[in-house]
C-alpha positions in Angstrom: -0.2 3.2 24.3 1.6 1.5 27.2 3.2 -2.0 26.9 0.9 -3.2 29.6 -2.2 -2.6 27.5 -0.7 -4.6 24.6 0.1 -7.5 27.0 -3.4 -7.3 28.4 -4.9 -7.5 24.9 -2.8 -10.5 24.1 -3.8 -12.2 27.4 -7.5 -11.5 26.6 -7.1 -13.1 23.1 -5.5 -16.1 24.6 -8.4 -16.4 27.1 -10.9 -16.2 24.3 -9.3 -19.1 22.5 -9.1 -21.1 25.7 -12.7 -20.6 26.6 -13.7 -21.8 23.1 -11.6 -24.9 23.4 -13.0 -25.7 26.9 -16.5 -25.9 25.6 -17.9 -22.5 26.4 -21.3 -21.5 25.0 -19.8 -18.7 22.8 -20.4 -19.3 19.1 -17.5 -19.3 16.7 -18.8 -16.1 15.1 -18.7 -14.2 18.5 -15.3 -15.6 19.3 -14.0 -14.6 15.8 -15.4 -11.0 16.1 -14.1 -10.5 19.7 -10.7 -11.9 18.7 -10.6 -9.6 15.7 -11.2 -6.6 17.9 -8.6 -7.7 20.4 -6.2 -8.4 17.5 -6.7 -4.9 16.1 -6.1 -3.3 19.5 -2.9 -5.3 20.0 -1.7 -4.3 16.5 -2.5 -0.7 17.3 -0.5 -1.0 20.5 2.5 -2.5 18.8 2.3 0.1 16.1 2.5 2.8 18.8 5.5 1.0 20.4 7.2 0.7 17.1 6.7 4.3 16.3 8.0 5.3 19.8 11.2 3.2 19.3 12.1 4.9 16.0 14.9 7.4 16.3 13.7 11.0 16.2 16.4 12.3 14.0 15.7 9.8 11.2 12.8 10.6 9.0 12.7 7.2 7.1 9.4 5.3 7.4 10.7 2.0 5.9 11.7 0.4 9.2 8.4 1.0 11.0 6.6 -0.1 7.8 8.5 -3.4 7.6 8.1 -4.1 11.4 4.3 -3.3 11.3 3.9 -5.4 8.1 5.7 -8.3 9.8 3.6 -8.1 12.9 0.4 -7.8 10.8 1.4 -10.8 8.7 1.9 -13.0 11.7 -1.2 -11.9 13.5 -3.4 -12.1 10.5 -2.1 -15.5 9.4 -2.9 -16.9 12.9 -6.3 -15.3 13.0 -7.3 -16.3 9.5 -6.2 -19.8 10.2 -8.4 -19.9 13.2 -11.3 -18.5 11.3 -10.9 -20.9 8.4 -10.7 -23.8 10.8 -13.9 -22.7 12.5 -16.0 -21.9 9.5 -14.8 -24.1 6.7 -14.7 -27.1 8.9 -13.3 -30.4 7.5 -13.0 -29.2 3.8 -9.4 -29.6 2.7 -6.5 -30.6 4.9 -5.1 -28.5 7.7 -2.1 -27.8 5.5 -4.3 -26.4 2.8 -6.2 -24.2 5.2 -3.0 -23.0 6.8 -1.5 -22.1 3.4 -4.7 -20.3 2.3 -4.6 -18.3 5.6 -1.0 -17.4 4.9 -1.7 -16.4 1.3 -4.6 -14.2 2.4 -2.5 -12.6 5.2 0.4 -12.1 2.7 -2.0 -10.1 0.5 -3.3 -8.0 3.3 -0.2 -7.3 5.3 1.3 -4.5 3.1 -1.9 -2.5 3.5 -2.1 -3.2 7.2 1.5 -2.3 7.6 1.0 1.0 5.9 -2.1 1.8 8.0 -0.4 0.7 11.2 2.6 2.9 10.5 0.4 5.9 10.0 -1.6 5.0 13.2 1.6 4.6 15.2 2.8 8.0 14.1 -0.5 9.5 15.2 -0.4 7.7 18.6 3.0 9.0 19.4 2.6 12.6 18.4 2.8 15.1 21.3 
């Protein structure tokens, strides 16, 4: 994947959140689903970039795994915080919802990092 595609997906995600904030007619479920698709595409693009940056002579997979896990943790925490704010509403404080989103992302990020490492290797094979 090219870096321009990753940037395009990130811009599309930002546009989705801004149209929701400006009072668009899109429901929170549609925005959450579209932003999840955009997030997955952006994570796949960054996984391809991370795999392409890895030195060819080294066969270790720990660096790409850690980088993919870190990007997945950050992206999932932001997305889950958005989803919890939209669907849970006013239950609990924003700090509690943010910590819950971070805890859920922390549990999911090792699995996402492993899957993204594998996907990145598949995308960069020639």
